[in-house]
N, C-alpha and C positions, 0 to 999 in steps of 0.2 A: 504494500500500500504506500503510495507516494503521499507524503505529508506536505502541507504548505507552510510557509513562513509563520503564519499566525498560530498554527498549532504548535510550532516549535517554540515560539516566544511566550506561549501561554503558561508554560511551566516555570516556576520561580527558580528552580535549580539551573535550568538552561539559561535563563536570563542572567543568573550569577556567573555562569561559565562565560557568557558573552562579555560581561563586564571585566572579568579577569583577563580574557584574551584581548580585549580592546587595549589594555594597558601593555601587554607583552605576550609574545608567543610562548606556549608552554607544552610540555609533554603530558600525556594522559596521567602519569603518576604524579606529576607536579600539580595538576588540576585536582586530582582525587584527594590530595593532602588538605585541600581547603574545605572538604565536606565530611560530614559525619555519616557517611554511607559507604557501601562497598565500592571497590574499584570497578566491578562489573556494572553497577548502576550508573556510575559516572561515564563509563565507556558507552553505555546505551544512550545516554544523553548526548554524548559527542557524536555518535552515529546519526542520531536524528538531526542534529545541527548541521552535520556534514551533508546529509541527504538533501537538506533544504538550501544548501550552498551558503550557509551563514559562516561556515568554517572552511578553510582550505588546509591541506596538510602538506608538509614538506618531509620527505623521508630521506634520511641520510644514514646509510647502513641499516642497522636494526632499530634506530631511534626515529620516532615520528614526532614532529612538532606541529601543533595546530595553531593556526592564525585566524584572527577575526576578519571576515570579509565585509567591510562596511558598504560596499557597492550594493550588495543584496538587500540591505536595510532600506534602500530607496523604495522598495515595494510598500513598506510600512509607511514611509514618509508620504508617498503619493496617496495612499489610502486615507491617512490622517488629514491631508491637506483639504479634502472636501469638507471636513468638519471645522477646520481652523477659521474659515471665513464666517461660518455660521456663529461660532462662539465669539468672534471679534465683534460681529454685529450685535449680538446679545449684550455684551459688556458695554458697547457704546450706548445702547438703549438704557442700560442701568445707570451709566454715568450721567446721561441726560436727566433721568428721573431724579437722581440724587442732587444734581445741580438745581433743578426746579424746586425740589423740596427745600433746599438750603436757601435759595433766593426768596421763596415764600415765607420762610421762617424769619429771614432778616428784614423783610418788609413790614412785619407785624410789630 
């Protein structure tokens, strides 16, 4: 089953892995040291993130290093963009209501 990026980032452990890898590339063992779970569980999370192309891997000999792929996060950014304008408009409306309330209060 192919997962999408939204399924991948829905899990808090996977989001934590992304934060760690955004700071620096790491091996699976180094990543696992940051979590109170089995290495197999962390490996499964890495697998899901890799399937969704949020991570890339660099293999040198027997060692694999995982890297965060920020380009893939553009999907999330594009999806969120449709809501950004909506919320900006709502906050502008709220600002106007508060300004009107404050000016009404000052006139009295």
